C-alpha positions as CSV (number, residue, x, y, z in Angstrom):
1,M,0.0,0.0,0.0
2,T,1.4,3.4,-1.0
3,N,2.3,6.0,1.6
4,P,-0.3,8.9,1.4
5,L,2.3,11.5,2.4
6,R,4.4,10.5,-0.6
7,T,1.5,10.0,-2.9
8,F,0.0,13.4,-2.1
9,A,3.1,15.3,-1.4
10,S,2.3,18.0,-3.9
11,L,-1.2,18.6,-2.6
12,Y,-0.1,18.6,1.0
13,S,2.7,21.1,0.2
14,T,0.1,23.3,-1.4
15,T,-2.1,23.0,1.6
16,L,0.8,23.8,4.0
17,L,1.8,27.0,2.1
18,M,-1.8,28.1,1.8
19,V,-2.8,27.6,5.4
20,L,0.4,29.2,6.6
21,A,-0.3,32.3,4.6
22,G,-3.9,32.4,5.8
23,G,-2.9,32.0,9.4
24,L,-0.2,34.6,9.2
25,L,-2.5,37.1,7.5
26,T,-5.1,36.7,10.3
27,T,-2.6,37.3,13.1
28,Y,-0.9,40.1,11.3
29,L,-4.1,42.0,10.8
30,G,-5.1,41.6,14.4
31,L,-1.8,42.9,15.6
32,R,-1.6,45.7,13.0
33,L,-5.1,47.0,13.8
34,S,-4.3,46.9,17.5
35,V,-1.1,48.9,17.0
36,M,-3.2,51.4,14.9
37,H,-5.6,51.7,18.0
38,V,-8.5,50.8,15.8
39,P,-11.8,50.1,17.7
40,Q,-12.2,46.5,18.6
41,I,-15.4,46.2,16.6
42,W,-13.4,46.6,13.4
43,I,-11.0,43.8,14.4
44,G,-14.0,41.5,15.0
45,G,-15.6,42.7,11.8
46,M,-12.4,41.7,9.8
47,M,-12.7,38.1,11.1
48,S,-16.4,37.9,10.6
49,A,-16.0,39.1,6.9
50,Y,-13.4,36.3,6.4
51,Y,-15.8,33.6,7.6
52,I,-18.7,35.0,5.6
53,G,-16.4,34.8,2.6
54,L,-15.7,31.2,3.3
55,V,-19.4,30.4,3.5
56,A,-20.1,32.3,0.3
57,G,-17.1,30.8,-1.5
58,S,-18.5,27.3,-1.2
59,K,-21.1,28.2,-3.8
60,I,-18.9,30.4,-6.0
61,G,-16.1,27.7,-6.0
62,H,-18.4,25.0,-7.3
63,K,-19.5,27.2,-10.2
64,L,-15.9,28.3,-11.0
65,I,-14.5,24.8,-11.0
66,A,-17.4,23.6,-13.2
67,Q,-16.7,26.3,-15.8
68,V,-12.9,26.4,-16.0
69,G,-11.5,23.2,-14.4
70,H,-9.6,22.6,-11.2
71,I,-6.1,23.9,-11.9
72,R,-7.4,27.1,-13.5
73,A,-9.8,27.7,-10.6
74,F,-7.0,27.2,-8.1
75,V,-4.6,29.5,-9.9
76,A,-7.2,32.2,-10.3
77,S,-8.2,32.0,-6.7
78,A,-4.6,32.1,-5.4
79,G,-3.9,35.1,-7.6
80,I,-6.9,37.0,-6.3
81,V,-6.0,36.1,-2.6
82,A,-2.4,37.2,-3.0
83,A,-3.4,40.5,-4.6
84,S,-6.0,41.0,-1.8
85,A,-3.3,40.4,0.8
86,L,-1.0,43.0,-0.8
87,G,-3.9,45.4,-1.0
88,H,-3.6,45.9,2.7
89,A,-0.2,47.6,2.0
90,L,-1.7,50.0,-0.5
91,V,-4.8,51.3,1.4
92,D,-5.4,52.1,5.0
93,E,-9.1,52.5,4.6
94,L,-10.8,50.0,7.0
95,T,-13.9,49.5,4.8
96,I,-11.5,48.4,2.0
97,W,-9.8,46.1,4.4
98,L,-13.1,44.6,5.3
99,L,-13.9,43.9,1.6
100,L,-10.4,42.4,1.1
101,R,-11.0,40.0,4.0
102,L,-14.3,38.9,2.4
103,I,-12.5,38.3,-0.9
104,V,-9.7,36.3,0.8
105,G,-12.3,34.1,2.5
106,M,-14.1,33.4,-0.8
107,G,-10.8,32.7,-2.6
108,M,-9.5,30.4,0.0
109,M,-12.7,28.4,0.1
110,C,-12.3,27.8,-3.7
111,Q,-8.8,26.6,-3.1
112,Y,-10.0,24.2,-0.3
113,M,-12.6,22.8,-2.7
114,V,-10.0,22.1,-5.4
115,L,-7.6,20.4,-3.0
116,E,-10.3,18.2,-1.4
117,S,-11.7,17.2,-4.8
118,W,-8.2,16.1,-5.8
119,L,-7.5,14.2,-2.6
120,N,-10.8,12.4,-2.9
121,E,-10.3,11.4,-6.5
122,Q,-6.8,9.9,-5.9
123,A,-7.4,8.3,-2.5
124,E,-8.1,4.6,-2.3
125,N,-11.2,3.7,-0.3
126,S,-9.1,1.9,2.3
127,Q,-6.9,5.0,2.8
128,R,-9.5,7.7,3.1
129,G,-9.1,8.0,6.9
130,T,-5.3,8.3,6.7
131,V,-5.5,10.8,3.8
132,F,-8.1,12.9,5.7
133,A,-6.1,12.8,9.0
134,S,-2.9,13.7,7.2
135,Y,-4.7,16.6,5.5
136,M,-5.8,17.9,9.0
137,I,-2.3,17.5,10.4
138,V,-0.8,19.5,7.6
139,S,-3.4,22.1,8.1
140,Y,-2.6,22.3,11.8
141,F,1.1,22.7,11.1
142,G,0.3,25.4,8.6
143,L,-1.6,27.3,11.2
144,I,1.2,26.9,13.7
145,L,3.9,28.0,11.3
146,G,1.7,31.0,10.3
147,Q,1.6,32.1,14.0
148,G,5.3,31.6,14.4
149,A,6.2,33.5,11.2
150,I,4.9,36.8,12.7
151,S,7.8,36.7,15.2
152,I,10.3,37.2,12.4
153,F,8.8,40.6,11.7
154,P,8.1,42.3,15.0
155,E,7.9,45.8,13.4
156,L,4.7,44.7,11.6
157,G,5.8,46.5,8.4
158,L,5.2,45.4,4.9
159,E,7.4,42.3,5.2
160,P,4.7,40.0,6.6
161,L,2.4,40.9,3.7
162,L,5.1,40.2,1.2
163,L,5.7,36.8,2.8
164,I,2.0,36.1,2.7
165,A,1.9,36.9,-1.0
166,I,4.9,34.8,-1.7
167,C,3.3,31.8,0.1
168,F,0.0,32.2,-1.8
169,S,2.0,32.4,-5.1
170,L,4.2,29.4,-4.3
171,C,1.3,27.3,-3.3
172,I,0.4,27.3,-7.0
173,V,3.6,25.6,-8.0
174,P,3.2,22.0,-6.6
175,I,-0.4,21.6,-7.8
176,S,0.4,23.1,-11.2
177,L,3.3,20.7,-11.8
178,T,1.5,17.6,-10.6
179,R,1.3,14.8,-13.2
180,R,-1.9,13.4,-11.8
181,L,-5.1,13.5,-13.9
182,H,-7.5,16.2,-13.0
183,P,-10.3,15.0,-10.6
184,A,-13.9,14.3,-11.6
185,P,-16.2,17.2,-10.7
186,L,-18.1,17.0,-7.4
187,V,-21.0,19.0,-6.2
188,P,-21.5,20.3,-2.6
189,A,-23.5,18.0,-0.4
190,P,-27.3,18.8,-0.2
191,L,-28.5,21.1,2.6
192,K,-31.4,20.0,4.8
193,I,-30.8,22.2,7.7
194,A,-34.1,21.8,9.6
195,H,-34.0,18.0,9.2
196,Y,-30.5,17.7,10.7
197,W,-31.2,20.2,13.5
198,K,-34.1,17.9,14.6
199,K,-32.0,14.8,14.4
200,A,-28.8,16.1,16.1
201,P,-29.7,19.2,18.1
202,Q,-27.0,18.7,20.8
203,A,-24.2,18.3,18.2
204,L,-25.2,21.3,16.0
205,T,-25.8,23.5,19.0
206,T,-22.3,22.7,20.2
207,I,-20.9,23.4,16.7
208,A,-22.8,26.7,16.5
209,I,-21.6,28.1,19.9
210,G,-18.2,26.4,19.8
211,S,-17.5,28.1,16.5
212,M,-18.3,31.4,18.1
213,I,-15.6,30.7,20.6
214,V,-13.0,29.5,18.1
215,G,-13.8,32.3,15.6
216,S,-13.4,34.9,18.4
217,F,-10.1,33.4,19.5
218,Y,-8.5,33.3,16.0
219,G,-9.7,36.8,15.2
220,L,-9.2,38.6,18.5
221,A,-6.7,36.8,20.6
222,P,-3.7,38.5,18.8
223,A,-5.2,41.9,19.6
224,Y,-6.0,40.8,23.2
225,A,-2.4,39.7,23.7
226,S,-1.1,42.8,22.1
227,N,-3.2,45.0,24.3
228,L,-1.6,43.3,27.3
229,G,1.6,44.8,26.2
230,L,3.1,41.7,24.6
231,P,5.5,42.2,21.7
232,P,4.7,40.3,18.4
233,E,7.1,37.5,19.1
234,K,5.3,36.8,22.5
235,V,2.0,37.0,20.8
236,A,3.2,34.4,18.3
237,T,4.2,32.2,21.2
238,Y,0.8,32.7,22.8
239,M,-1.1,31.7,19.7
240,T,1.3,28.8,18.8
241,A,0.9,27.2,22.3
242,T,-2.9,27.3,21.9
243,I,-3.0,25.7,18.4
244,L,-0.4,23.1,19.3
245,A,-2.4,22.1,22.3
246,G,-5.4,21.6,20.0
247,L,-3.3,19.3,17.8
248,L,-1.9,17.2,20.7
249,A,-5.4,16.8,22.2
250,Q,-6.9,15.2,19.2
251,W,-5.8,11.6,19.7
252,P,-6.4,11.3,23.5
253,M,-9.8,13.0,23.1
254,G,-10.7,10.5,20.4
255,K,-9.8,7.6,22.6
256,L,-11.7,9.1,25.5
257,S,-14.8,9.7,23.3
258,D,-14.8,6.0,22.4
259,I,-15.2,4.8,26.0
260,M,-17.4,7.6,27.3
261,S,-20.7,9.2,26.2
262,R,-19.9,12.0,23.8
263,S,-22.8,14.2,25.0
264,R,-21.5,13.9,28.5
265,L,-17.9,14.5,27.4
266,I,-19.0,17.7,25.7
267,R,-20.8,18.9,28.8
268,I,-17.8,18.2,31.0
269,N,-15.6,20.0,28.4
270,C,-18.1,22.9,28.5
271,V,-17.8,23.2,32.3
272,L,-14.0,23.0,32.3
273,L,-13.7,25.5,29.5
274,G,-16.1,27.9,31.1
275,I,-14.2,27.9,34.4
276,L,-10.9,28.2,32.5
277,A,-12.0,31.1,30.3
278,L,-13.4,32.9,33.4
279,A,-10.1,32.5,35.1
280,I,-8.2,33.9,32.2
281,C,-10.6,36.8,32.2
282,L,-10.1,37.6,35.9
283,I,-6.5,36.7,36.7
284,P,-3.9,39.3,35.7
285,Y,-1.5,38.3,33.0
286,H,1.5,36.3,34.1
287,P,4.1,35.0,31.5
288,V,4.0,31.4,32.7
289,I,0.6,31.0,34.1
290,S,-1.1,32.6,31.2
291,L,0.8,30.4,28.7
292,V,-0.3,27.3,30.7
293,M,-3.9,28.5,30.7
294,T,-4.0,29.2,27.0
295,F,-2.5,25.8,26.4
296,L,-5.3,24.2,28.4
297,F,-7.8,26.4,26.5
298,G,-6.5,24.9,23.2
299,I,-7.1,21.4,24.5
300,L,-10.7,22.1,25.5
301,G,-11.7,24.7,22.9
302,F,-10.4,22.9,19.8
303,T,-11.9,19.6,20.6
304,F,-15.5,20.9,20.6
305,Y,-15.8,20.5,16.8
306,P,-14.6,16.9,16.4
307,L,-16.6,15.8,19.4
308,A,-19.7,17.4,18.1
309,T,-19.3,16.0,14.6
310,A,-18.8,12.5,16.0
311,L,-22.0,12.9,18.0
312,A,-23.9,14.2,15.0
313,N,-22.8,11.3,12.9
314,S,-24.0,8.8,15.5
315,R,-27.5,10.4,15.3
316,V,-28.1,9.9,11.6
317,E,-28.2,7.1,9.1
318,Q,-25.2,6.3,6.9
319,N,-26.9,7.7,3.7
320,E,-27.6,11.1,5.5
321,R,-24.0,11.8,6.5
322,V,-23.1,13.6,3.3
323,G,-25.9,16.2,3.8
324,L,-24.9,16.4,7.5
325,S,-21.4,17.4,6.6
326,A,-22.6,20.4,4.6
327,T,-25.0,21.4,7.4
328,I,-22.1,21.2,10.0
329,L,-19.8,23.4,7.9
330,L,-22.5,26.0,7.2
331,T,-23.4,26.1,11.0
332,F,-19.7,26.5,11.9
333,G,-19.2,29.3,9.3
334,L,-22.2,31.3,10.5
335,G,-21.3,30.9,14.2
336,A,-17.7,31.9,13.5
337,S,-18.8,35.0,11.7
338,I,-21.1,36.1,14.5
339,G,-18.8,35.4,17.5
340,P,-16.1,37.9,16.7
341,L,-18.6,40.7,16.2
342,I,-20.2,40.1,19.6
343,A,-16.9,39.6,21.4
344,S,-15.2,42.7,19.9
345,T,-18.2,44.8,20.9
346,L,-17.9,43.7,24.5
347,M,-14.2,44.3,24.4
348,Q,-14.7,47.8,23.2
349,W,-17.4,48.6,25.8
350,L,-16.1,46.6,28.9
351,G,-12.4,46.1,28.4
352,N,-9.9,43.8,26.8
353,S,-10.5,40.8,29.2
354,M,-14.1,40.5,27.9
355,L,-12.8,38.3,25.1
356,Y,-12.6,35.4,27.5
357,G,-15.6,36.7,29.5
358,F,-17.6,36.3,26.3
359,M,-16.3,32.8,25.8
360,S,-17.1,31.9,29.4
361,A,-20.7,33.2,28.8
362,C,-20.9,31.1,25.6
363,T,-20.0,27.9,27.5
364,L,-22.7,28.7,30.2
365,I,-25.4,29.2,27.5
366,L,-24.2,26.0,25.8
367,L,-24.3,24.0,29.0
368,I,-27.8,25.1,29.8
369,R,-29.0,24.3,26.3
370,L,-27.3,20.9,26.2
371,H,-28.7,19.9,29.6
372,Y,-32.2,20.8,28.3
373,L,-31.8,18.9,25.1
374,H,-30.2,15.9,26.8
375,S,-33.3,15.4,29.0
376,K,-35.3,15.0,25.8
377,Q,-32.9,13.1,23.6
378,I,-32.6,9.3,23.2
379,I,-29.5,7.6,24.5
380,E,-26.7,7.7,22.0
381,T,-24.8,4.7,20.7
382,N,-21.1,5.3,20.3
383,V,-19.3,4.1,17.3
384,T,-15.6,4.0,17.6
385,Q,-14.9,5.3,14.0
386,D,-17.1,8.3,14.5
387,Y,-14.4,10.5,16.0
388,I,-12.3,12.1,13.3
389,M,-9.5,14.6,13.8
390,A,-10.3,18.3,13.0
391,T,-8.5,21.5,13.4
392,G,-11.2,23.4,15.2
393,D,-11.1,26.1,12.5
394,L,-12.8,26.1,9.1
395,V,-10.0,24.8,6.8
396,S,-12.2,22.6,4.7
397,S,-15.1,22.9,2.2
398,P,-18.4,21.1,1.7
399,L,-16.5,18.7,-0.6
400,A,-14.6,17.4,2.5
401,A,-17.5,15.0,3.0
402,A,-16.1,12.9,0.1
403,L,-12.9,12.3,2.1
404,D,-14.6,11.7,5.5
405,P,-14.1,8.0,6.2
406,R,-17.4,8.0,8.2
407,V,-19.3,8.4,4.9
408,D,-19.7,5.4,2.7
409,V,-18.7,5.6,-1.0
410,E,-22.2,4.8,-2.2
411,S,-23.6,7.9,-0.4
412,I,-20.9,10.1,-2.0
413,Q,-21.6,8.8,-5.5
414,E,-25.4,9.3,-4.9
415,H,-25.3,12.8,-3.5
416,M,-22.0,14.4,-4.7
417,T,-21.6,13.2,-8.3
418,P,-23.1,15.7,-10.7
419,S,-25.7,14.8,-13.3
420,F,-25.4,17.3,-16.1
421,N,-28.5,18.0,-18.1
422,A,-28.4,19.0,-21.8
423,D,-29.7,22.4,-21.0
424,E,-27.2,23.2,-18.3
425,D,-24.3,25.3,-19.3
426,E,-21.8,23.9,-16.7
427,Y,-19.0,21.7,-17.8
428,D,-15.8,20.6,-16.1
429,L,-13.2,21.4,-18.8
430,G,-10.4,19.6,-16.9
431,A,-6.9,20.5,-16.1
432,D,-6.1,21.5,-19.7
433,G,-9.3,23.5,-20.3
434,V,-10.6,21.1,-22.9
435,D,-14.1,19.7,-22.9
436,D,-13.6,16.0,-22.5
437,D,-17.2,15.2,-23.5
438,A,-16.7,17.0,-26.8
439,I,-13.5,14.9,-27.5
440,E,-15.3,11.7,-26.8
441,S,-18.2,12.7,-29.1
442,N,-15.8,13.5,-31.9
443,E,-13.9,10.3,-31.5
444,E,-17.2,8.3,-31.8
445,Q,-18.1,10.2,-34.9
446,L,-14.6,9.5,-36.4
447,T,-15.0,5.8,-35.6
448,F,-18.4,5.6,-37.2
449,C,-17.1,7.4,-40.3
450,F,-14.2,5.0,-40.6
451,D,-16.3,1.9,-40.2
452,T,-18.8,3.1,-42.8
453,W,-16.0,3.8,-45.2
454,Q,-14.6,0.2,-44.8
455,T,-17.9,-1.6,-45.2
456,D,-19.4,0.5,-48.1
457,E,-18.2,-1.6,-51.1
458,D,-20.6,0.0,-53.6
459,V,-18.8,3.3,-53.4
460,T,-15.5,3.9,-55.3
461,Q,-12.3,4.4,-53.4
462,T,-12.0,8.0,-54.6
463,D,-15.6,8.8,-53.5
464,S,-15.1,7.1,-50.2
465,S,-11.9,9.1,-49.5
466,E,-13.7,12.3,-50.3
467,N,-16.7,11.4,-48.2
468,N,-14.5,10.5,-45.3
469,Q,-12.7,13.8,-45.5
470,V,-16.0,15.6,-45.4
471,N,-17.1,13.4,-42.4
472,V,-13.8,14.1,-40.6
473,A,-14.3,17.8,-41.1
474,K,-17.8,17.6,-39.8
475,A,-16.6,15.7,-36.8
476,F,-14.1,18.4,-35.8
477,S,-16.4,21.2,-36.6
């Protein structure tokens, strides 16, 4: 069996560079806006615009890939994202920055969709779990490296933006030079939001409120740490410790969720995170204690999402898991876009520490809601394979359902394989921009013409040659 890391080295390299640039851009903007003494509401708005762009990009990316093919869609998206990142160096107008963040979100979602379609196409069924886990690990390392890179440029000048643009440009190279065939087109999983909220209310409530916490952390924690008087390199350490803790917690939390009720585990997680966030809010900053507390925050905060998705998958039938995946991602994106707006408003009105005060309040609301739902819900049945590693942030698209080992191949083919009608004007032109269906049609016409020429004995050789030339011309016309 081939090693996925070697098989998909080009795609993983592209993912690493792309997520690194995205993580660096988020941290840079948070620190830069804090240094500029911009109102906190603007910093929250920047992160909200990014997540709104991710949600909107899932629809735009599907149409773009269908019209121009995967490589061209990726290259176009990467170019737009790189230009948008550099746009922050040209203009200081905050409304323009808000628009640029929206564009970056849409562009990066298109890139995620291309990568995940490619991984799904090339992964063997027996390797889907390994391929998906490797993709998540690479994404985690990209986020960690993105936080660490900010410490190289403590002055927060133009250099970080140049590095971001370089990474977004270089991420084109591995995927452009791959010798693999372009993947077959996929369509986003169907959305039945009300249906899944009725079947898995605890899980989707956890994802909705948990994403508010995670979105607030990614968008506002750099500004929070900067307002404490920390230099950029210390802010980078603060962020890196939190994200690294989330990565290290994935395996033990998965094992724990297999031997313990996931709904109970989420409630315990909720209580511990609420107490911890309140402690961070109230206890004055201390270099060592604060670093330990944010490490513990990463363990608890970044495992909400995988625990909730495992619980949700245990509540639905196998053939419903494709649609559930799309509902989960939409719920996460909307929650992550709302959270930073509320948290930044509280920070502006009541002080810097209200970032964690808001998170603590979120856990209290979540705990009350989960307790109410649990009293009405049927007892869950744990399935060992339901827990799958996740980064806690939105670094995947609706097409990730095709890679999820919890979803069977038949469901993917049923729900995510497009059926093009004759009247539809959407075609996947492939990596080279050529319409494969047209080529096959022309080849069939040529074959028919050749067979007719061979079997038609009543026509002279000269006439047959002329007729065949006419038919060939028609076939290519």
